[in-house]
Backbone as CSV, one residue per row, in Angstrom:
resi,resn,N_x,N_y,N_z,CA_x,CA_y,CA_z,C_x,C_y,C_z
1,MET,-20.429,-6.853,4.138,-19.026,-6.046,4.370,-19.129,-4.839,4.453
2,GLU,-18.176,-4.207,5.693,-18.132,-3.094,5.413,-17.131,-2.219,4.738
3,VAL,-17.462,-1.443,4.010,-16.743,-0.904,2.939,-15.427,0.273,3.501
4,ILE,-13.959,-0.151,3.231,-13.380,0.514,3.682,-12.791,1.761,2.875
5,PHE,-13.082,2.817,2.693,-12.663,3.493,1.548,-11.038,4.546,1.882
6,LEU,-10.081,3.789,0.731,-8.620,4.328,0.877,-8.709,5.358,0.191
7,GLY,-7.553,6.434,0.997,-6.911,7.166,0.079,-6.317,7.501,-1.243
8,ILE,-5.786,6.096,-1.079,-4.747,6.268,-1.757,-4.556,4.411,-2.310
9,LEU,-4.718,4.084,-3.316,-4.674,2.636,-3.922,-3.286,2.663,-4.497
10,ALA,-2.305,1.885,-4.245,-0.834,1.766,-4.968,-0.642,0.632,-5.466
11,ILE,-1.394,0.610,-6.718,-0.536,-0.663,-7.034,0.634,-1.153,-7.699
12,LEU,1.619,-1.680,-7.385,3.542,-1.964,-7.447,3.593,-2.768,-9.205
13,GLY,4.432,-2.397,-9.609,4.985,-2.302,-10.690,5.477,-3.634,-10.812
14,ARG,5.881,-4.427,-11.783,6.548,-5.952,-12.293,6.986,-5.966,-13.678
15,GLY,6.769,-4.380,-14.240,7.047,-4.531,-15.719,6.466,-4.594,-16.874
16,ILE,6.875,-3.997,-17.735,6.119,-4.254,-18.986,6.900,-4.624,-20.482
17,GLN,6.219,-5.221,-21.470,7.267,-5.729,-22.688,6.226,-5.267,-23.974
18,ARG,7.486,-5.063,-24.826,6.430,-4.578,-26.113,6.066,-5.980,-26.920
19,SER,4.877,-6.043,-27.234,4.391,-7.287,-27.848,5.349,-7.485,-29.367
20,SER,6.116,-8.500,-29.812,6.925,-8.728,-30.791,5.647,-8.684,-31.978
21,SER,4.383,-8.871,-32.159,3.922,-8.916,-33.590,3.214,-7.215,-33.760
22,ASP,3.107,-6.566,-32.481,2.168,-5.289,-32.971,2.975,-4.119,-32.283
23,GLY,3.769,-4.326,-31.690,4.768,-3.332,-30.810,3.768,-2.419,-29.636
24,THR,2.776,-3.334,-29.324,2.490,-2.314,-28.573,3.061,-2.666,-27.034
25,TRP,2.830,-1.920,-25.787,3.045,-2.788,-24.625,1.951,-2.763,-23.498
26,VAL,2.534,-4.004,-22.991,1.391,-4.288,-22.350,2.277,-5.076,-20.992
27,PRO,1.608,-5.293,-19.765,2.219,-6.000,-18.125,2.920,-6.846,-18.477
28,THR,3.543,-7.592,-17.638,4.359,-8.405,-17.486,3.585,-9.948,-17.453
29,GLU,3.484,-10.740,-17.831,2.658,-12.084,-17.258,3.314,-12.648,-16.217
30,ASP,2.534,-13.851,-15.677,3.239,-14.400,-14.671,4.620,-15.382,-14.729
31,LEU,5.008,-15.525,-15.392,6.287,-15.384,-15.900,6.826,-14.896,-17.007
32,GLU,8.044,-14.122,-16.950,8.998,-13.451,-18.195,9.982,-13.882,-18.562
33,LEU,10.621,-13.822,-19.076,11.806,-14.181,-19.950,12.341,-13.058,-19.975
34,CYS,13.811,-12.841,-19.219,14.354,-11.918,-18.933,15.924,-11.791,-19.433
35,ASP,16.936,-10.541,-19.481,18.174,-11.293,-20.179,18.584,-11.683,-19.111
36,LYS,19.958,-11.936,-18.917,21.273,-12.596,-18.234,21.532,-12.105,-16.547
37,ASP,20.855,-10.537,-16.549,21.762,-10.157,-15.770,20.209,-9.642,-14.640
38,GLY,18.674,-10.705,-15.367,17.540,-10.760,-14.988,16.985,-9.252,-14.931
39,SER,17.196,-8.783,-16.193,16.275,-7.261,-16.252,15.036,-7.525,-17.168
40,HIS,14.303,-6.581,-17.261,12.992,-7.298,-18.129,14.019,-7.034,-19.652
41,LEU,13.135,-7.809,-20.731,13.356,-7.453,-21.781,12.345,-6.185,-22.221
42,ALA,12.875,-5.354,-23.622,11.900,-4.481,-23.522,11.140,-4.988,-24.975
43,VAL,11.444,-6.057,-25.375,10.514,-6.796,-26.558,10.405,-8.415,-25.940
44,TYR,8.820,-8.389,-25.892,8.709,-10.019,-25.611,8.937,-11.162,-26.123
45,LYS,9.432,-12.226,-25.448,9.970,-13.326,-25.880,9.166,-14.394,-24.643
46,PRO,8.681,-15.679,-25.095,7.775,-16.704,-24.550,8.570,-17.182,-23.464
47,PRO,7.980,-16.916,-22.058,8.337,-17.529,-20.977,8.624,-18.605,-20.984
48,ASP,10.140,-19.684,-20.340,10.765,-20.704,-20.265,10.519,-21.067,-18.428
49,ASP,9.864,-21.836,-18.582,10.404,-21.859,-17.090,11.608,-22.557,-16.638
50,ASN,11.867,-23.367,-17.408,13.273,-24.165,-17.842,14.542,-23.365,-17.891
51,SER,14.024,-22.334,-18.323,15.538,-21.108,-18.834,15.998,-20.562,-17.141
52,PRO,16.873,-20.409,-16.433,17.563,-20.077,-15.744,17.364,-18.142,-15.785
53,TYR,17.034,-17.869,-17.101,16.837,-16.272,-17.536,15.110,-16.087,-17.011
54,CYS,14.815,-17.210,-16.701,13.226,-16.743,-16.873,12.793,-16.580,-15.221
55,MET,11.965,-15.418,-14.958,11.609,-14.986,-13.803,9.900,-14.872,-13.601
56,VAL,9.799,-13.956,-12.675,8.131,-13.721,-12.065,7.991,-12.389,-12.222
57,GLY,7.386,-12.450,-13.122,7.015,-10.949,-13.760,5.501,-10.511,-13.326
58,GLY,4.318,-10.754,-13.086,3.171,-10.615,-12.434,2.654,-9.099,-12.587
59,SER,2.801,-8.321,-13.322,2.322,-6.460,-13.243,0.670,-7.011,-13.780
60,GLU,0.190,-7.873,-14.189,-0.876,-8.513,-15.056,-1.869,-8.838,-13.916
61,LEU,-1.305,-9.605,-13.083,-1.872,-10.191,-11.728,-2.228,-8.786,-10.840
62,ASN,-0.945,-8.064,-10.711,-1.296,-6.617,-10.007,-2.425,-5.904,-10.131
63,VAL,-2.285,-5.204,-11.259,-3.432,-4.436,-12.083,-4.752,-5.460,-12.116
64,LEU,-5.087,-6.452,-12.026,-6.144,-6.984,-11.974,-6.605,-7.393,-10.474
65,ALA,-5.813,-7.683,-9.453,-5.931,-7.620,-8.130,-6.376,-5.946,-7.913
66,GLY,-5.804,-5.397,-8.006,-5.818,-3.409,-8.015,-7.665,-3.341,-8.404
67,ILE,-8.093,-3.883,-9.543,-8.925,-3.570,-10.193,-9.993,-4.109,-9.104
68,GLU,-10.177,-5.124,-9.140,-11.057,-5.955,-7.420,-11.077,-5.307,-6.443
69,LEU,-10.217,-4.398,-5.473,-10.072,-3.759,-4.567,-10.251,-2.439,-4.939
70,TYR,-10.305,-1.770,-5.999,-10.950,-0.630,-6.177,-12.302,-0.693,-6.577
71,LYS,-13.214,-2.208,-6.873,-14.506,-2.246,-6.778,-15.247,-2.239,-5.251
72,ASN,-14.519,-2.977,-4.192,-14.696,-3.405,-3.650,-14.394,-2.497,-2.094
73,GLU,-13.096,-1.682,-2.209,-13.034,-0.706,-1.659,-12.927,0.834,-1.418
74,GLY,-13.094,0.985,-3.310,-12.709,2.404,-3.147,-11.309,3.470,-3.048
75,ALA,-11.514,4.422,-3.386,-10.175,4.985,-3.705,-9.799,6.379,-4.208
76,LYS,-9.840,7.107,-3.492,-10.028,8.440,-3.815,-8.464,8.763,-5.271
77,ILE,-7.595,8.008,-4.933,-6.577,7.855,-5.749,-5.867,6.894,-6.363
78,VAL,-5.904,6.575,-7.388,-5.290,5.167,-7.875,-3.765,5.360,-8.611
79,VAL,-2.461,4.788,-7.982,-1.694,5.101,-8.424,-0.826,3.244,-9.313
80,CYS,-0.671,3.164,-10.385,0.393,2.094,-10.705,1.897,2.408,-10.602
81,ALA,2.000,1.292,-10.221,3.905,1.556,-10.910,4.633,2.905,-10.977
82,TYR,4.392,3.965,-9.318,4.722,5.025,-9.623,6.186,5.524,-9.562
83,GLY,6.707,5.078,-10.351,7.951,5.546,-10.353,8.713,5.757,-12.096
84,ASP,9.822,6.274,-12.028,10.273,6.400,-13.041,11.290,5.326,-13.489
85,ARG,11.256,5.472,-15.124,11.386,4.306,-16.174,12.797,3.636,-15.793
86,SER,12.628,2.412,-15.693,14.168,1.801,-15.873,14.902,1.701,-16.979
87,LYS,16.165,1.221,-16.915,17.292,1.718,-17.866,16.809,1.210,-19.194
88,TYR,15.799,-0.351,-19.069,15.789,-1.045,-20.065,14.601,-0.020,-20.945
89,LEU,13.831,0.777,-20.792,12.848,1.380,-21.002,13.413,3.342,-21.465
90,THR,14.362,3.710,-20.644,14.929,4.991,-21.483,15.841,5.074,-22.294
91,THR,16.541,3.380,-22.268,17.110,3.680,-23.558,16.689,3.611,-25.191
92,ILE,15.326,3.674,-24.647,14.814,3.461,-26.384,13.438,4.358,-26.417
93,ASN,13.989,5.185,-24.911,12.654,6.369,-25.116,11.193,5.650,-25.049
94,GLY,10.652,4.507,-24.292,9.466,3.749,-24.431,8.924,4.197,-23.086
95,PRO,7.240,3.887,-23.173,6.794,4.760,-21.986,7.021,4.203,-20.795
96,SER,6.225,5.343,-19.465,6.814,4.713,-18.381,5.626,3.566,-17.729
97,GLU,6.475,2.182,-16.999,5.424,1.316,-16.609,4.035,1.577,-16.152
98,SER,4.077,2.932,-15.668,2.861,3.421,-15.259,2.211,3.812,-16.024
99,MET,2.362,4.346,-17.299,1.340,4.690,-18.626,0.258,3.237,-18.810
100,VAL,1.613,1.876,-19.006,0.895,1.159,-19.643,-0.231,0.705,-18.668
101,LEU,0.461,0.447,-17.406,-0.701,-0.354,-16.366,-1.565,0.579,-15.877
102,SER,-1.569,2.195,-15.761,-2.691,3.171,-15.801,-3.334,2.705,-16.762
103,GLU,-3.121,2.278,-17.948,-4.171,1.821,-19.123,-5.011,1.348,-19.194
104,MET,-4.664,-0.099,-18.652,-5.281,-1.439,-18.366,-6.199,-0.864,-17.314
105,PHE,-5.955,-0.595,-15.950,-6.787,-0.319,-15.216,-7.574,0.708,-15.391
106,LYS,-7.453,1.586,-16.284,-8.627,2.956,-16.994,-9.786,2.018,-18.021
107,LYS,-9.195,1.200,-18.204,-10.127,0.427,-19.250,-11.235,-0.320,-18.726
108,VAL,-11.090,-0.221,-17.509,-12.132,-0.963,-16.200,-12.866,0.066,-15.620
109,TYR,-11.798,1.380,-15.166,-12.876,2.109,-14.563,-12.052,3.937,-15.016
110,PRO,-12.898,4.090,-16.182,-12.767,5.441,-17.053,-12.755,6.371,-16.118
111,ASN,-13.424,6.824,-14.894,-13.467,7.601,-14.632,-12.740,7.679,-12.788
112,ALA,-12.165,6.821,-12.696,-11.450,6.769,-11.720,-10.410,8.085,-11.192
113,THR,-9.799,8.415,-11.103,-8.708,9.537,-10.368,-7.341,8.498,-10.598
114,VAL,-6.576,8.576,-11.450,-5.895,7.958,-11.627,-4.494,8.601,-12.049
115,ASN,-3.532,8.690,-11.373,-2.151,9.586,-11.407,-1.072,8.935,-11.654
116,VAL,-1.007,8.867,-13.083,-0.023,8.527,-13.678,1.531,9.106,-14.003
117,TRP,2.601,8.240,-13.704,3.851,8.716,-13.655,4.017,8.768,-14.928
118,THR,4.250,9.932,-15.756,4.542,9.914,-16.948,6.141,9.621,-17.485
119,LYS,6.426,9.282,-18.868,7.864,9.203,-18.874,8.771,10.619,-18.920
120,GLU,8.725,11.698,-18.859,8.498,13.301,-18.829,9.323,13.118,-16.850
121,MET,8.363,12.618,-16.413,8.828,13.014,-14.894,9.616,11.880,-14.128
122,THR,10.477,12.187,-13.013,12.159,11.518,-13.044,12.165,12.020,-11.343
123,ALA,12.978,11.006,-10.798,13.232,10.566,-9.455,14.660,9.936,-9.559
124,GLU,15.407,9.679,-8.171,16.668,9.478,-8.198,16.851,8.072,-8.358
125,ALA,15.872,7.226,-8.454,16.049,5.738,-8.818,14.621,5.468,-9.287
126,SER,14.996,3.748,-9.991,13.803,3.367,-10.124,14.015,2.125,-9.947
127,ASN,13.101,1.924,-8.481,13.356,0.787,-7.581,11.907,1.301,-7.047
128,THR,12.103,-0.625,-6.159,10.262,-0.536,-5.321,10.715,0.228,-4.412
129,ASN,11.858,0.629,-3.731,12.098,1.572,-2.660,11.795,2.909,-2.391
130,ARG,12.053,3.281,-4.058,11.898,4.758,-4.382,10.555,4.899,-4.790
131,GLU,9.956,3.671,-5.624,8.258,3.741,-5.551,7.161,4.023,-4.515
132,LEU,7.929,3.377,-3.019,7.034,3.499,-2.372,6.624,5.027,-1.853
133,GLN,8.150,5.262,-1.735,8.791,6.654,-1.187,7.759,7.736,-2.268
134,ASN,7.879,7.580,-3.384,6.655,8.304,-4.479,5.763,8.255,-3.827
135,ILE,5.035,7.090,-3.784,3.490,6.795,-3.120,3.188,7.425,-1.880
136,PHE,3.971,7.562,-0.662,3.644,8.191,0.217,4.075,9.592,0.589
137,GLU,4.967,10.377,-0.385,5.062,11.679,-0.482,3.645,11.823,-1.152
138,LEU,3.372,11.564,-2.525,1.888,11.908,-2.908,0.688,11.790,-1.887
139,ALA,0.527,11.147,-1.099,0.059,10.985,0.258,-0.193,12.371,1.167
140,ASN,0.881,12.193,1.581,1.171,13.886,2.344,0.672,15.047,1.508
141,ASN,1.306,15.262,-0.277,0.892,16.021,-0.914,-1.045,15.857,-1.222
142,ARG,-1.002,15.446,-1.308,-2.890,15.459,-1.496,-3.709,15.604,-0.184
143,GLY,-3.115,15.182,1.266,-3.427,15.023,2.420,-4.298,14.015,2.883
144,GLU,-3.839,12.243,2.235,-4.187,11.787,2.717,-3.703,10.815,3.435
145,SER,-4.229,10.027,4.327,-3.676,9.118,5.631,-3.632,7.625,5.222
146,THR,-4.370,7.053,4.495,-4.793,5.905,4.214,-4.576,5.029,2.998
147,VAL,-3.358,4.523,2.872,-2.870,3.785,1.951,-2.975,2.129,1.576
148,GLY,-3.084,1.686,0.128,-3.222,0.178,0.190,-2.650,0.181,-0.604
149,ILE,-1.688,-1.029,-0.628,-0.668,-1.264,-1.374,-0.704,-2.620,-1.250
150,VAL,-1.162,-2.911,-3.168,-1.068,-4.649,-3.267,0.243,-4.772,-4.502
151,THR,0.411,-6.251,-4.195,1.414,-6.719,-4.935,1.861,-7.971,-5.037
152,ILE,2.302,-9.053,-5.922,2.404,-10.303,-5.490,2.923,-10.699,-4.247
153,ASN,2.753,-12.181,-4.100,3.318,-12.641,-2.861,4.737,-12.663,-2.961
154,LEU,5.408,-13.045,-3.968,6.874,-12.724,-3.862,7.205,-11.699,-3.765
155,HIS,6.431,-10.746,-3.597,7.552,-9.158,-3.865,6.763,-8.530,-2.535
156,MET,6.063,-8.926,-1.649,5.562,-8.230,-0.770,5.944,-8.509,0.568
157,PRO,6.635,-9.552,0.976,7.498,-9.459,2.096,8.579,-8.216,1.989
158,ARG,9.538,-7.890,0.880,10.432,-6.494,1.033,9.548,-5.567,0.684
159,ALA,8.361,-5.583,-0.054,7.807,-4.277,0.080,7.559,-3.837,1.736
160,MET,7.022,-4.804,2.545,6.534,-4.575,3.666,8.058,-4.031,4.511
161,VAL,9.098,-4.604,3.808,10.042,-4.210,4.650,10.659,-3.085,4.558
162,MET,10.355,-2.609,3.218,10.975,-1.081,2.803,9.952,0.032,3.423
163,THR,8.360,-0.656,3.518,7.936,0.191,4.162,7.413,0.944,5.326
164,GLN,8.405,-0.385,5.915,8.673,-0.045,7.391,9.601,0.982,8.155
165,ARG,10.349,1.117,6.914,11.328,1.854,7.137,10.885,3.500,6.672
166,HIS,10.239,3.741,5.539,9.497,4.587,5.299,8.733,5.098,6.740
167,LEU,7.772,4.227,7.200,7.224,4.765,7.990,7.696,5.323,9.303
168,ALA,8.902,4.843,9.876,9.838,5.210,10.618,10.325,6.917,10.802
169,LYS,10.075,7.485,9.139,10.924,8.495,9.287,9.136,9.377,9.600
170,THR,10.149,10.448,10.205,8.952,11.505,10.915,7.845,11.740,9.701
171,GLU,8.100,12.437,8.754,7.049,12.685,7.802,5.938,12.015,7.446
172,PHE,6.435,10.341,7.686,5.352,9.416,7.181,4.724,8.542,8.532
173,ARG,5.014,8.987,9.581,4.587,8.036,10.874,3.215,8.396,11.009
174,HIS,2.652,9.400,10.415,1.155,9.371,10.837,0.082,8.584,9.309
175,LEU,1.076,7.702,8.401,0.501,7.371,7.438,-0.097,5.706,7.844
176,SER,-1.463,5.330,7.824,-2.135,3.971,7.928,-1.516,3.075,6.515
177,VAL,-1.021,2.056,6.719,-0.745,1.381,5.238,-1.394,0.144,5.447
178,ARG,-2.074,-0.350,4.301,-2.721,-1.861,4.351,-1.911,-2.298,2.756
179,PHE,-1.931,-3.883,3.571,-1.323,-5.034,2.314,-2.158,-5.886,1.560
180,TYR,-1.946,-5.838,0.467,-2.978,-6.923,-0.584,-2.470,-7.678,-0.719
181,VAL,-2.347,-8.811,-1.160,-1.282,-9.853,-2.055,-2.499,-9.751,-2.725
182,SER,-1.615,-9.773,-4.126,-2.267,-10.068,-5.355,-3.539,-11.195,-5.826
183,GLU,-2.623,-12.339,-5.459,-3.258,-13.743,-5.608,-4.533,-14.150,-4.890
184,GLN,-4.181,-13.388,-3.671,-5.323,-13.961,-2.768,-6.076,-13.177,-2.724
185,VAL,-6.421,-11.958,-3.304,-7.347,-11.146,-3.575,-8.345,-11.350,-4.859
186,LEU,-7.356,-12.684,-5.802,-8.112,-12.681,-6.936,-8.336,-14.239,-6.303
187,VAL,-8.087,-15.441,-6.116,-8.663,-16.252,-5.530,-9.682,-15.910,-4.907
188,GLU,-10.104,-14.826,-4.263,-10.995,-14.586,-3.009,-12.173,-14.417,-3.987
189,LYS,-11.825,-13.751,-5.000,-12.927,-12.934,-5.805,-13.041,-14.134,-6.618
190,ASP,-12.909,-14.855,-7.466,-12.610,-16.221,-8.573,-11.888,-17.303,-7.782
191,PRO,-12.116,-18.316,-7.449,-11.550,-19.713,-7.599,-10.738,-19.913,-8.452
192,ALA,-11.407,-20.143,-9.675,-10.737,-20.468,-10.767,-9.354,-19.702,-11.140
193,TYR,-9.094,-18.739,-10.198,-7.738,-18.163,-10.177,-6.775,-18.907,-9.407
194,GLY,-7.277,-20.522,-8.897,-6.593,-20.845,-8.452,-5.212,-21.777,-8.629
195,PRO,-5.624,-21.897,-9.781,-4.467,-22.915,-10.476,-3.748,-22.381,-11.041
196,ARG,-4.317,-21.402,-11.681,-2.868,-19.802,-12.064,-1.964,-19.978,-11.434
197,CYS,-2.508,-19.374,-9.819,-1.493,-18.390,-9.052,-0.999,-19.908,-8.110
198,GLU,-1.370,-20.930,-7.942,-0.874,-22.512,-7.477,0.447,-22.741,-8.471
199,ALA,0.400,-22.360,-10.039,1.293,-22.820,-10.483,2.696,-21.774,-11.119
200,LEU,2.130,-20.344,-10.731,3.139,-19.370,-10.121,3.899,-19.893,-9.232
201,ARG,3.289,-20.126,-7.706,3.596,-20.102,-6.296,4.798,-21.714,-6.977
202,HIS,4.904,-22.805,-7.214,5.220,-23.608,-7.677,6.295,-23.579,-8.629
203,SER,6.652,-23.021,-9.592,7.407,-22.877,-10.486,8.769,-22.210,-10.272
204,LYS,10.013,-23.078,-11.102,11.032,-22.716,-10.766,11.855,-21.493,-10.648
205,SER,10.897,-20.292,-11.111,10.924,-18.858,-11.460,10.642,-18.015,-10.113
206,PHE,9.877,-19.106,-9.473,9.629,-18.302,-8.291,10.335,-18.686,-7.255
207,THR,10.788,-19.719,-7.563,12.838,-20.290,-6.558,13.375,-19.439,-6.810
208,ARG,13.563,-19.026,-8.146,14.958,-17.944,-8.360,14.816,-16.900,-7.958
209,ASN,14.033,-16.403,-7.829,13.420,-14.724,-7.570,13.235,-14.796,-5.808
210,TRP,12.629,-15.700,-5.594,12.796,-15.917,-4.052,14.014,-15.530,-3.389
211,GLU,15.245,-16.559,-3.799,16.424,-16.446,-3.735,16.715,-14.696,-3.707
212,ARG,16.249,-14.181,-4.794,16.726,-12.460,-4.947,16.524,-11.595,-3.856
213,GLU,14.843,-12.043,-4.012,14.264,-11.079,-2.821,14.451,-11.390,-1.514
214,GLN,14.995,-12.758,-1.243,15.551,-12.436,0.189,16.858,-11.757,0.128
215,THR,17.466,-11.942,-0.782,19.200,-11.147,-0.885,18.405,-9.451,-0.640
216,GLY,17.606,-8.664,-1.184,17.414,-7.584,-1.361,16.512,-7.158,-0.093
217,ILE,16.049,-7.944,0.790,15.218,-7.869,1.971,16.915,-7.843,3.509
218,LEU,17.767,-8.788,3.114,18.941,-8.004,3.981,19.865,-7.524,3.762
219,MET,19.509,-6.695,2.749,20.364,-5.631,1.934,19.781,-4.295,2.753
220,VAL,18.339,-4.350,2.760,17.946,-3.194,3.099,17.826,-3.453,4.919
221,LEU,17.714,-4.548,5.444,17.804,-4.636,6.822,19.654,-4.187,6.711
222,ASN,20.171,-4.439,6.467,21.742,-3.836,6.855,21.967,-2.409,6.360
223,THR,21.145,-1.844,5.906,21.621,-0.316,5.612,20.908,0.493,6.772
């Protein structure tokens, strides 16, 4: 199989949580229990798919897929959740999502060039749209023209719509962007991931989040 060398491999974020047992920060599981506004909880609570506050997390899936993509396609630079901290992290002076996900990636590939968005770095907002802008600005600053974006199936449509808006800007038109669905990458690597990915897709949490994602896409299209 032909190896395609990416300039930047961008693993999009889906939240982190602090373990209730030892206080360590970890990526969100496939499902996560959120607060009543749908925001990430700072301290982990077991997910309950029947709870109206249970949503799709997926950070772990994204990093696992990113690790596989790096193995198969390589990348000059890797970024994970490349954006500012959300309110649930800033209010407790927690780490950036990028710091935690990058640490997971570096455990497998310690010699990879991973640009980490530290908690001291700031941006205008903490959301997917700004994260994509940060990624494309990094590509320009480093003289890279090929970007691979990996995220879970649920999140991909909105990420693609937002990317199309960015690529319409003069400064980003030269970029070549490839998209990778985390679940597809993992199942192609190992069919044993199939039941896990199917359970996520058929969960009540997926249905709840899908409605939110569609609303987000409409908001982008109407601006």
